[in-house]
N, C-alpha and C positions, 0 to 999 in steps of 0.2 A: 458529168454524172448523168446516167439515164434515169430521168425522173419517174418513168413508168415502172421500172423495176423496183426502185426504192419505195414508191407509193404502194406497190403490191406487197412488198415485204412488211411495210407498216400496217397495212390492212390485216394481213395474216396475224401479225402480233397482236393487234387490237382485238381481233376475234378471240384469240386465246386468252388475253388478259380480261376480256369482258365475260368469259364463261364462268361456270361455277364449279367448285371443287368439293370433294368429300371431306369428312372429318379426318384429321391426321391420325395415323396409327401410332402405336407406342414405339418411339424411336429408340428406347432403351434395349429392345430386343434385337439381337444380332441378325443380320440378313446378308445373303450373298449379293443381292442386287439392289435392295432398297437403300436410300440414303440414311446414314446414321448420324446422330448428333455428335458422336465422338469422332467421326471421320473414318475414312477407309484408306489403307495403304495400298497404293497401286504397284504393279510389278515392275516398275521402271525407275531409273535414277535420272535426275536432271543434269547432274555433273556440272560442266561449266558453260552450259548453253546460254545462260543469262549474260555472262561476261562476253561471249562471242557475239550475241545479238546486239549488245550495246556497242561493241567495237566496230561492227560493220554498219550500224545506224538503223537497223530495222526497229530497234528500240532506242528512243532518245531519252536518256535518264532524266534530264531536266523536265521534259514534257510529262513524263510518267510521274515523277515525284510531285510536280505541280498539280496534276490531276488528283492524285491521292491525298494531297494536302487538304483539299476541299472535302475529303471523306474521312478525316481523322488521321491521315498520315499512314505510311507503310509500317507494318509491324516488323520486329526483328526477324521473324521467320520469313516474311516476304522479302526483306532485304537480302536474305541469304540466297534466294533464287537469283538475284542480280549480281551478287558479289562473291559467292562461294563456288569452289570447284569440288565440293563434297560429293561422295558417291552414294549417299543414303537414298532410300526409296522415297518417292513423292507421296505425301499424305494429303488427301483432299478432304476438306471440312466445310461445313456451312459458312464459316467465316472467310475462308480463303478461296472458295470456289470461283467467285467472280474474278479475282486476281489471276488465278490459274487459267481461266478462260482467256484473258487478255494475253498471257504469256504464250499459250498454245496457239492463239490466233496469230501472233507475230511469227511464231515458228512455222506454222503452215503456210503463211503468206511469203515469207522470205526464203524458205528452204527450196533449193533447186529440185524440181521433180517433174516428170513427164505428165503427170495428171494435170498440172497447171498449164503446161505448155502445149499439150496435144488433146486434152480432154474438153468437156463442154464449156469450160471457162473461156477457151480460145476459139469457140465457134463464131465465125464472122457474123452470123445473124443476130448476135447480141451486141454488136457494135464495139467489141473489144473488151478485154478482161478488166479494164479499169472502170467499167460501168456498174460494178456490183457493190453491195453494201460491205462485203468482206474485203474489198480492195480500197475503194474510195472512202470507206468508213473508218479505215485505220489512220488515226490522226496522231499517233505517238511515235512516228518515225522521223528521222532526219531527212528533210526534203520530201518529195512526192512519194507516196507509198509504192507506186508502180516502178520507181527506180530500184526497188528491192524485190519486186515480184519474181519468184522462182530464180533468184540470182545467186544466193549464197549456199555453198555446199556445207551446211550445218550438220545435217544428218545424211550421210552417204549410204545408199542401199545397194546390195548386190542385186543382180537380175531376179533371183528367186524372192528376195525380200520385197522388191518392187512389185512383182506379180502378186504377192500376198497382200500388200497394201491396196492394190487396185481391186482385187477380188473382194476383200472385206469392205472397202469403202463404197462399193456399189450396193451393199446391203444394209448400210447404217444410215438411218434417217433421223430427223429431229422435228419436234412438234411445231416449229415456227414456219416451216415451209414444206414443199412437196418434192424437194430434190435430195438425193443421197449425198453422202460425203464426197463421192466422186465428182459431184458438181457443187463445190463449196462456195456458193454465192452469198452466204451470210457468215457472220462471225463464228457461230456455233459449228457450222460445217468446216470452215477453215481451221478452227481450233481442233476439231476431231481429226482432221487430216494430219495435223502436226503430231497429235498423240499417237495415231496409228503408225506414222513413220518412225517415231521414237521407239515404240514397242517392237516393231519389226526389226529395227537395227540392233535391239538388245536381245534378240532370240526368243521373244514371247510367242507362244503357239497361237494358232488361229482361234482355238477355243477360248484361251485366256484373253485374247484381244477383244472378243465379243463381250466377255464377262466384265472386263475393265471398262469398255466403252459404255455398257449399260449403267455401271456404277457412276461414271462421270456424267452421263446424260441425266441421271437421276438427281444429281446435285445442281446441274444447270437448269433443269426443268422439274423441280421437286413436286409441285402440285400435279402436274400432268402425269408423272409416273406413279403418284399415289392413286390417281384415278384409274390408270391402266392396271395397277396392282389389284384394286378392288374389282375391276372387271374380270380378271382372271380368277380371283378367289371366290366370287359369286358363282362361278362355273365349276367350282370344285378343284381348281388348279392352284396348288400352293405356289406363292411367288418364288420361294427358294428352289422349287423344282421346275419352274418355267424355264424355257430355253431362251437365253439372252439373244441368240441370233434371230429367233422368231419375233421376239418383242421389238427388236430394233428395226425390223423390216417395215416396209411401207404400210402394211395392214394395220399396224398399231402406232408406230412412231412418227409417221408423216403427219403433216397438218390435217390433211383430209381423213386419214385413218384415225387420228386422235379425235377429230370432230365427231366421227361416227361412234367411237367409244364413249365420248362425253354425253352424247344424247341418250345412250342406253343406260349409263350410270346415273345421270341426272343429279349431280351433287349439289348441296345447298349453299356452299360458301364461295366467295369470289376467288378466281384463279389468280395466281401470281404472275405466270408467264415468264419468259426469259428475255431480257433486253438484248437487242441486236446492236448496241453501241458499246463504246469502251467503258 
């Protein structure tokens, strides 16, 4: 494992966690982009991906259940993601957002895709794809996680769908680092890649992909996006009218972009930050 890369990731996370956040808005009001306490239904179905990932070993059920046993156990709803082949749309909530982060992390890591094989993750100057938090940090697989890296055809894309994922992934950032989803070196980036692949495979438009990606990022980084929301609203831009593609870009959603927003907003409460572990 490349210690310098992991240390840099931890420092970025610590900076976010040690920052300060604004008072929370009223979660009871519906919003296209902001996290809701009641949850948001995403435009995609999970189908039997949990079953498939367990069957090929990218998810080790015993390891997963042992981990969640220390957190109160898996809920019936969460078990359905692992055991059911239902076609209902995915609903993300404050309660299941961390669990879904792990599921999408596994999907992004294990699904065969050119982004993993030919993109920045494979750049020789980084010493190999196994040196990142998104790869070496996945501890819930059977065997070494790199045995599953871009190996399983879980979500097969057409050339047009692949182009769509590559285009969108280059413009979606997360507040824990300065890399886009196209360079998924942490769990949030790898999970977002998995979500984008799933959406593209199910015919979701580019505009809807950005909207769903912002909704999901807002659950994975709730305090950060409340801060960004306040930044927009103080400038007279309604959050519901703001462009998800613009918000997800490096100017607002990267670690450095968010740090600039945070200084301007100067919120009074501790940030939660998003964990980069399972």
